[in-house]
C-alpha positions as CSV (number, residue, x, y, z in Angstrom):
1,X,-24.3,301.8,-97.0
2,X,-20.9,303.0,-97.6
3,X,-17.7,300.7,-97.7
4,X,-14.5,302.9,-97.1
5,X,-11.0,300.3,-97.9
6,X,-9.0,303.2,-96.4
7,X,-8.9,306.0,-93.7
8,X,-7.0,308.0,-96.0
9,X,-6.8,311.9,-94.2
10,X,-3.0,310.7,-91.6
11,X,-0.1,310.0,-92.9
12,X,0.4,307.9,-89.9
13,X,-1.9,305.3,-92.0
14,X,-1.4,306.1,-95.7
15,X,0.9,307.4,-98.2
16,X,-2.5,309.2,-99.7
17,X,-2.7,312.7,-99.5
18,X,-5.0,314.4,-96.9
19,X,-8.8,314.9,-97.3
20,X,-11.3,317.0,-95.5
21,X,-12.2,315.9,-92.2
22,X,-15.2,313.2,-92.8
23,X,-18.8,314.1,-91.4
24,X,-19.2,313.8,-87.4
25,X,-19.9,310.1,-86.3
26,X,-21.3,307.6,-84.0
27,X,-18.6,305.2,-84.1
28,X,-19.1,301.0,-83.0
29,X,-15.5,299.2,-82.9
30,X,-15.4,296.0,-83.4
31,X,-14.1,292.5,-85.1
32,X,-18.2,291.6,-85.2
33,X,-17.4,288.5,-86.2
34,X,-20.5,286.5,-86.9
35,X,-23.1,289.2,-85.7
36,X,-24.5,287.6,-82.8
37,X,-27.2,288.7,-80.6
38,X,-24.1,290.9,-78.5
39,X,-23.0,293.1,-82.0
40,X,-26.8,292.9,-82.5
41,X,-27.1,295.0,-79.3
42,X,-23.9,296.7,-79.9
43,X,-25.1,298.6,-83.6
44,X,-28.8,298.4,-82.0
45,X,-27.2,301.0,-79.8
46,X,-25.3,302.7,-82.7
47,X,-27.9,303.6,-84.4
48,X,-30.2,305.1,-81.4
49,X,-27.2,307.4,-80.5
50,X,-26.2,308.3,-84.3
51,X,-30.0,309.7,-84.5
52,X,-30.6,310.7,-81.0
53,X,-27.5,313.1,-81.4
54,X,-27.9,314.0,-85.3
55,X,-24.9,312.2,-86.2
56,X,-24.1,309.5,-88.9
57,X,-24.0,305.4,-88.2
58,X,-20.4,304.1,-88.6
59,X,-18.8,300.9,-87.8
60,X,-15.0,300.2,-87.8
61,X,-13.8,296.3,-88.5
62,X,-10.3,294.8,-89.5
63,X,-9.6,292.5,-92.0
64,X,-8.1,290.4,-91.5
65,X,-8.9,289.4,-87.9
66,X,-5.8,290.7,-85.7
67,X,-5.6,287.2,-84.5
68,X,-5.2,285.6,-88.0
69,X,-2.3,288.3,-88.5
70,X,-0.3,287.3,-85.5
71,X,-1.6,283.6,-85.1
72,X,-2.4,282.4,-88.2
73,X,-2.5,278.6,-87.4
74,X,-4.1,279.1,-84.1
75,X,-6.5,281.6,-85.1
76,X,-10.5,280.7,-84.6
77,X,-12.7,279.3,-87.3
78,X,-14.7,282.5,-89.6
79,X,-18.1,282.8,-89.1
80,X,-18.6,285.2,-91.7
81,X,-16.7,286.9,-94.8
82,X,-16.2,290.5,-95.3
83,X,-19.0,290.7,-97.2
84,X,-21.3,289.0,-95.4
85,X,-20.4,290.8,-92.5
86,X,-21.1,294.1,-94.6
87,X,-24.4,292.5,-95.6
88,X,-25.2,292.4,-91.5
89,X,-24.1,295.8,-91.1
90,X,-26.4,296.9,-94.0
91,X,-29.3,295.3,-92.8
92,X,-28.7,297.3,-89.5
93,X,-29.1,300.4,-90.3
94,X,-25.6,301.4,-90.3
95,X,-24.4,304.4,-92.8
96,X,-21.0,303.6,-92.8
97,X,-18.4,300.9,-92.6
98,X,-14.7,301.6,-92.3
99,X,-12.4,298.0,-93.0
100,X,-9.1,298.4,-91.5
101,X,-6.2,296.6,-93.5
102,X,-4.7,295.1,-90.6
103,X,-1.2,294.2,-91.0
104,X,2.2,295.2,-89.3
105,X,2.1,298.7,-89.6
106,X,-1.1,299.0,-88.0
107,X,-0.2,296.6,-85.0
108,X,1.9,299.1,-83.9
109,X,-0.7,302.2,-83.9
110,X,-0.3,303.0,-80.5
111,X,-3.6,303.7,-78.4
112,X,-3.1,307.5,-78.4
113,X,-2.4,307.1,-81.8
114,X,-4.9,305.4,-82.6
115,X,-7.2,307.8,-80.6
116,X,-6.0,311.0,-82.0
117,X,-5.5,310.5,-85.0
118,X,-7.9,307.8,-86.2
119,X,-10.9,308.9,-84.5
120,X,-10.4,312.2,-83.9
121,X,-8.9,313.3,-87.0
122,X,-9.2,310.7,-89.3
123,X,-13.3,309.8,-88.8
124,X,-14.3,313.0,-86.4
125,X,-15.8,310.5,-84.3
126,X,-18.1,311.9,-81.8
127,X,-19.4,309.1,-80.0
128,X,-18.0,305.3,-79.6
129,X,-19.1,302.2,-78.3
130,X,-17.7,299.5,-77.8
131,X,-18.1,296.1,-75.7
132,X,-17.0,296.4,-72.2
133,X,-14.3,294.5,-72.6
134,X,-12.6,296.3,-75.8
135,X,-8.8,296.5,-76.0
136,X,-7.0,298.4,-79.2
137,X,-3.4,299.9,-80.0
138,X,-0.5,297.9,-79.7
139,X,0.5,295.3,-77.5
140,X,-3.5,295.7,-76.8
141,X,-2.6,298.1,-74.4
142,X,-5.6,300.5,-74.7
143,X,-9.2,300.1,-73.1
144,X,-12.1,301.5,-72.2
145,X,-10.6,303.8,-69.0
146,X,-8.0,305.6,-72.1
147,X,-11.6,306.5,-73.5
148,X,-13.2,308.1,-70.9
149,X,-9.5,310.0,-69.6
150,X,-9.5,311.1,-73.6
151,X,-12.9,312.6,-72.7
152,X,-14.3,310.7,-75.9
153,X,-18.1,310.5,-75.4
154,X,-18.0,306.6,-74.7
155,X,-21.1,304.6,-74.5
156,X,-19.5,300.7,-73.2
157,X,-22.4,297.7,-73.1
158,X,-22.2,295.0,-70.9
159,X,-22.0,291.5,-72.5
160,X,-25.4,289.8,-73.4
161,X,-25.9,286.7,-71.4
162,X,-28.3,283.5,-72.8
163,X,-29.0,280.4,-70.3
164,X,-26.6,281.7,-68.3
165,X,-23.4,282.2,-70.2
166,X,-22.4,284.9,-72.1
167,X,-23.4,285.3,-75.9
168,X,-19.8,284.8,-77.9
169,X,-18.4,284.3,-81.2
170,X,-16.2,281.4,-79.3
171,X,-19.8,279.8,-78.1
172,X,-21.0,280.1,-81.4
173,X,-18.4,278.1,-82.8
174,X,-18.6,275.6,-80.2
175,X,-22.1,274.8,-81.4
176,X,-21.3,274.7,-84.9
177,X,-19.0,272.3,-84.5
178,X,-20.9,270.0,-83.2
179,X,-23.8,269.9,-85.1
180,X,-25.8,272.1,-82.6
181,X,-27.7,274.3,-85.2
182,X,-30.2,275.1,-82.4
183,X,-27.7,276.6,-80.1
184,X,-26.3,278.4,-82.8
185,X,-29.2,279.9,-83.9
186,X,-30.7,281.1,-80.5
187,X,-27.4,282.6,-80.4
188,X,-27.2,284.4,-83.4
189,X,-30.6,285.4,-83.6
190,X,-31.1,283.7,-86.9
191,X,-30.1,280.0,-88.2
192,X,-26.0,280.0,-89.6
193,X,-25.6,280.6,-93.0
194,X,-23.0,281.2,-96.0
195,X,-23.0,282.9,-98.7
196,X,-21.5,283.1,-102.3
197,X,-21.6,282.9,-105.9
198,X,-22.5,279.6,-108.0
199,X,-19.8,278.6,-110.1
200,X,-19.1,275.9,-112.4
201,X,-17.5,273.2,-111.1
202,X,-16.5,269.8,-112.7
203,X,-20.0,268.1,-113.0
204,X,-19.1,265.1,-111.0
205,X,-22.0,265.6,-109.0
206,X,-24.2,265.3,-112.0
207,X,-22.3,262.2,-113.1
208,X,-23.2,260.9,-109.8
209,X,-27.2,261.5,-110.7
210,X,-27.1,264.6,-108.6
211,X,-26.2,267.6,-109.4
212,X,-24.9,270.4,-107.4
213,X,-24.5,274.4,-107.3
214,X,-20.7,274.9,-105.8
215,X,-20.7,277.9,-104.2
216,X,-17.6,279.8,-104.1
217,X,-16.0,279.8,-100.8
218,X,-15.2,283.2,-99.4
219,X,-14.5,280.6,-95.8
220,X,-11.3,278.6,-95.8
221,X,-11.4,278.0,-92.1
222,X,-15.1,277.2,-91.7
223,X,-16.0,276.2,-87.8
224,X,-17.1,272.8,-89.5
225,X,-17.6,269.9,-91.9
226,X,-20.3,267.7,-93.4
227,X,-23.0,267.0,-94.9
228,X,-25.7,268.8,-93.9
229,X,-29.6,269.5,-94.8
230,X,-29.7,273.2,-95.6
231,X,-31.9,275.5,-97.7
232,X,-30.2,277.8,-100.6
233,X,-32.6,280.6,-100.6
234,X,-35.8,279.0,-99.2
235,X,-35.2,275.4,-101.6
236,X,-34.7,272.5,-99.8
237,X,-31.1,270.8,-100.3
238,X,-28.1,268.9,-99.0
239,X,-24.9,269.8,-98.3
240,X,-21.5,269.0,-98.4
241,X,-19.0,271.4,-96.9
242,X,-15.3,269.9,-96.7
243,X,-12.6,268.8,-99.0
244,X,-14.2,265.8,-100.8
245,X,-11.8,263.2,-99.8
246,X,-13.0,260.4,-102.2
247,X,-12.5,262.7,-105.3
248,X,-8.6,262.2,-106.5
249,X,-6.7,265.5,-106.9
250,X,-5.2,268.3,-104.5
251,X,-7.9,268.4,-101.2
252,X,-9.7,271.9,-101.6
253,X,-12.6,273.1,-99.4
254,X,-15.4,273.2,-101.3
255,X,-19.2,273.8,-100.8
256,X,-21.8,272.3,-102.7
257,X,-25.2,271.9,-102.6
258,X,-27.7,269.3,-103.9
259,X,-31.3,271.3,-104.6
260,X,-34.3,268.8,-104.0
261,X,-36.5,268.7,-107.1
262,X,-34.9,271.8,-108.6
263,X,-33.4,271.8,-112.8
264,X,-33.2,275.8,-112.9
265,X,-30.2,277.9,-113.5
266,X,-28.1,279.2,-110.9
267,X,-24.9,279.8,-112.2
268,X,-23.9,283.5,-111.8
269,X,-26.3,283.8,-108.9
270,X,-24.8,284.8,-104.9
271,X,-26.6,282.3,-102.8
272,X,-27.5,282.1,-99.6
273,X,-26.6,278.8,-97.9
274,X,-28.4,278.1,-94.4
275,X,-27.3,275.4,-91.9
276,X,-30.2,273.3,-90.2
277,X,-29.5,269.6,-89.2
278,X,-26.6,267.7,-89.7
279,X,-26.6,264.7,-91.2
280,X,-22.8,263.1,-91.3
281,X,-19.4,263.8,-91.5
282,X,-18.0,263.9,-94.6
283,X,-16.0,260.2,-94.9
284,X,-13.9,258.8,-97.7
285,X,-15.4,256.1,-99.7
286,X,-14.0,253.2,-101.2
287,X,-15.6,254.0,-104.8
288,X,-17.7,256.7,-106.6
289,X,-20.5,253.6,-106.4
290,X,-19.7,253.5,-102.8
291,X,-20.3,257.4,-102.3
292,X,-23.2,257.4,-104.8
293,X,-25.0,255.2,-102.5
294,X,-24.8,256.8,-99.7
295,X,-25.2,260.7,-101.2
296,X,-29.0,258.3,-102.3
297,X,-29.5,258.1,-98.4
298,X,-28.4,261.9,-97.0
299,X,-30.8,262.7,-99.9
300,X,-33.5,260.5,-98.2
301,X,-32.8,262.2,-94.6
302,X,-32.7,265.2,-96.1
303,X,-36.4,264.6,-97.5
304,X,-37.4,263.2,-93.8
305,X,-36.3,266.4,-91.7
306,X,-38.0,268.7,-93.9
307,X,-41.5,267.0,-93.5
């Protein structure tokens, strides 16, 4: 899959010189946070449409999320990093991904400018696929009606329901926040996971007798924190996702995984951590000895979960 960080043919969005028109494409547009069943249905329709019309399948998404730009204090927690999102696109068979930098300049692009300058002139989009409630352009003034009036080949997908309610990123976040990983997995069509590179840490876990793989975090505001039974690329483990309140120093969000019965070297590897069961909330202990004793109990709970 090709990834484009800039749309370079229009002076409206960039100071780069114009380039030749991109090949014709079928284009799905959205934030795609979490890649839940609704997103998957849209991407499946995208690849089918592209194949039927002999077009390139393409996705447009935004970084950061518009709500993170406008209201960072109240923006929803991220379900997936940009890298994870791109991995999902590739797995779905998407051929091109356009990552639009959402800044003040982009936020001021009107619905008409978006359709003409970006979708037609820059991307040569021959089919547009969005959810039925999709909004776009400055002040979210544009809707699917504008696509129809502009005579785009529009495919608007209805919402996907599960257990009598709409599948949405908000619903996934709510399930994760209360530790309901079973519901989250149903909404996502897979267990929830985070990914990142294993980096060197302060080796405190090793000093406590429980060495951990420290995962470089791309999730600045995850949907949940605590201690969990997890799988790290298939290996059983115990993960702490949070700020480690017992450890002195400036609190910093971290994801640490103690892999059960493992003595190998994971440094530098990009790994996926799948969350399966909540063990407890993150707690500040009076001493490192108390923390060590609790970790031992967490390991027992995790071992019993995996039996």
